[in-house]
N, C-alpha and C positions, 0 to 999 in steps of 0.2 A: 341336755340343757334343763329338762324338767327336774332331773335329780339335783342339779346345782341350785335351782330355785327353791326346791324343798329344803335342801341343806341350809341355805341362807336364811330361810324363814325360821327354822328351828334354832340355829345358832344365834340368831338375833335375840332369842330369849334365854340364852345361856348366861349365867351370872359371871361376874368378874372372877370369882374363885373357882369357876369350872362347873358349878352345880347346875343341874337341869330341873325344870319344873315337870310335873307329871303330864300336864296338858298346856296348851298355849293360851288358855283362858286366864283372865285376871284372877289373882289370889289362888292360883293352883297350888296344891300340896307339892312337896318335893318328889322328884322322880324316883323310880325303883331301879333295881339292878338291870332289868330288861331295857329300860330307856337308855342307859349308858352303853351297855354292851352292843345293842343293835344299832344305835346311832354311830358308835365308833366303827362298827363293821361296815356300815353304809359309807362312811367317810373314807375308809380305806379302799373300798371298791371304786368310789368316785376318784380318788387319787390315781389309782391304777388306770382308770379310763381316760383321765385328762392330763395327768402329770403336773397339775397345779399344786404347788407345795402347801397352800393354805389348807387343803383337805387333809394332808398327812399330819400337819401340825395340829389341826383341830382334833383329829382322831387321837393323837398322843395326849393332848390336854384332857380330853374326855376320859380316856383310859386311866390317866394318872389320878383324876378325881374319883373314878370308880374304885380303884385300888385303895385309896385312902378311906372311902366311906363304907365300902361293902365287904372288905376282907374280913373273914372270920378267923379266930385263932387256930382252928382246925386245918386251915388251908383252903377251905371252901369259901363260899360267898353267901352273905345274907341277901334275902330278897328285898326287904324293906329298907328305907333310908334311915340314918341315925336319928332323924327328927321324929320317927314314929314311936314316941314315948308312951303312947296309949297301949301298945302291945305288951303282953306278958313276956313274950320272947320273940326274937327276930328269926323267922323261919329260914331254913336252908333247904332247897329242893333242886336237885340237878336234872329232874325229869323234864322232857319235852312234852308239851301238851298241845293245845290248839295253836299256840305260838311257840317259837323256839325257846329253849332253856337259856335264861340269862347267864347261868353258871357256865354252861358249855360254850356259849358264844363269847363270854368274857375270856375264856382260855384261848379260843381261836384268835381273838383280837390280840391277846398278849403274844401268842406264837407268831403272828404276822408282824407285829411291831418288833419282836426280837429279831426276825429276819432282816428288817431294815436297820438293826443295830441301835434301837432306841434305848437310852439309859434308864428309862422308867420301868423297864421289865427286867427282873432278875430271874435267871434260870431256876433257882431253887423255889421261887414263888410259883412258877409254872408247874414244877414237879409236885409241889405240895397240893396244888389244886386238883391234880389228877389222883394223887395218893388218897386224898380225902374222899374221893368218889369211887374208890376201888371196889367196894361191895356192889355198887350199881353196875360197874363195868363187867364184873364177873357174874353177878347173879341175875341181872335184868337188863342186858345190853339193848334190847329192843325198845326200852323206855327212854334211853339216853342217846339218841343218834348224834346230838351236838357234841356230847362228850366223846363219843366214838371218833368223830371227825377230828377233834382236838388231839385225842390220843394218837390216831394214825398220822396226823401231821407231824407230831413231835417225834414219832418213831422213825419216820422217813427222813432221808437226807434233805436238808433245807436247800432249795435252789433259789439263788438270788440273782436276778437279772437287773443290771444297771445300765441305763442308756443316758448318755450325756451329749448334748449338742449346744452350740453357742446360742441358738434360738429354739425355744420349745415348739415353735410353729414351723420349724424346718420340715418340709414335705417328706424328706427322706426318712425322718424319724418314725413316721407312721408305718413304714414297711417293717422296721425292726419291731415296733410295738405289736403289730398284728402277728408277726411270726412268733413272738413270745407267747401271746395270748392263745394262739392256735395249738400250743402244746397241751393245754388243758390239764396241766399237772396241779393237783390240789396242794402241793407243797411249794409251788413257785410264787415268789414275790417279785413284782415288777416295779422298779424304782426308775423314774424318769425325771430329769432335771435339765434346765439350761444352766450355763455357767453362772448367770446372775442369780440363780436360785441357791447356789452352793453355800453362800454365807448363812442363809437362814436354816439350811439343812446340815450344817457342819457337825452338829452333835449326834447325828445318825452315822454310825461307823460304816454303813454300806457305801457312803459317798466319799470316804477318806481316800485321798490320792487318786480320785477319778477325774479324768480330763476329757474334753471334747477332742475331735480329730484336729489336725493341724490346719485344715481348711475351714474349721468351724462346724463341720458336719458331724453326724452321730458317731460316737465311739461306743461300742457295745462290750459289756463285761458279763460273762457267765460264770457264776461262782457256785460251788457246792460246799455247804457248811463253811463258808467264808474263804475257801481255797479257790482261787480264780484261774480260769483259762487265760491264755494270751488275749488281751483286748484286740478287737478287730473292727474295721470299717467295712468289711466284706460281708454282705448279707448272706451269701451262700455258706461261708465259713461259720457265721453266727448260727445259722440253722443247724449245721452239723454239730456244733458244740451243744446246742439245746438237745438234739436227739441223743447225744452221747450221755446226757444226764439220765435218760430213761432206761439205759441198759443195765 
């Protein structure tokens, strides 16, 4: 609930075109890459915790603006916004410091959105982001843990878990959600939706042809790189399918 209040406070200051301010004070300058990447990451975490589609849609919108404003021709990311005209050059820096690297977190956000099947993320753009940081990954990996996480996530099979119920507040849904989160897999994406959410989420391919159970209860889908196991309403079978993805 505290995270939802924080997200609402920040998103209330997001402009109609998706741009973010650097702070919530009046007359704030435009936000940096870190602002977009870390906000989008937090929104994705919030979506997986609640299943509320507004957080997934807000994360996608924020990431789309991030890609438009911060993408460098090399495949990397600029740190400063386009409005920073006083700079001689817009710096690119994939290293993590006292705060996580915006570059690395941007790639993680893109990888997660790709798992949900968001059309704003193109696989070649993800690969270009890693390729442009190859020297860091090879020569100084301890300086770029966020890039290492993105690299490892993209190399590992993508595990997509989709839970659909007629009512997002169905108590049975929480058992499936907790079973998925208990796997602790860094490459697992958890998509939760009620049947009434599906229209808003139709452009995410992870939800294509996904239905609730005939009694309105949860139907669980476990997919690896978009290839899905038989959908099930059985929690025990669902857990077995999840465990099979780790072998």
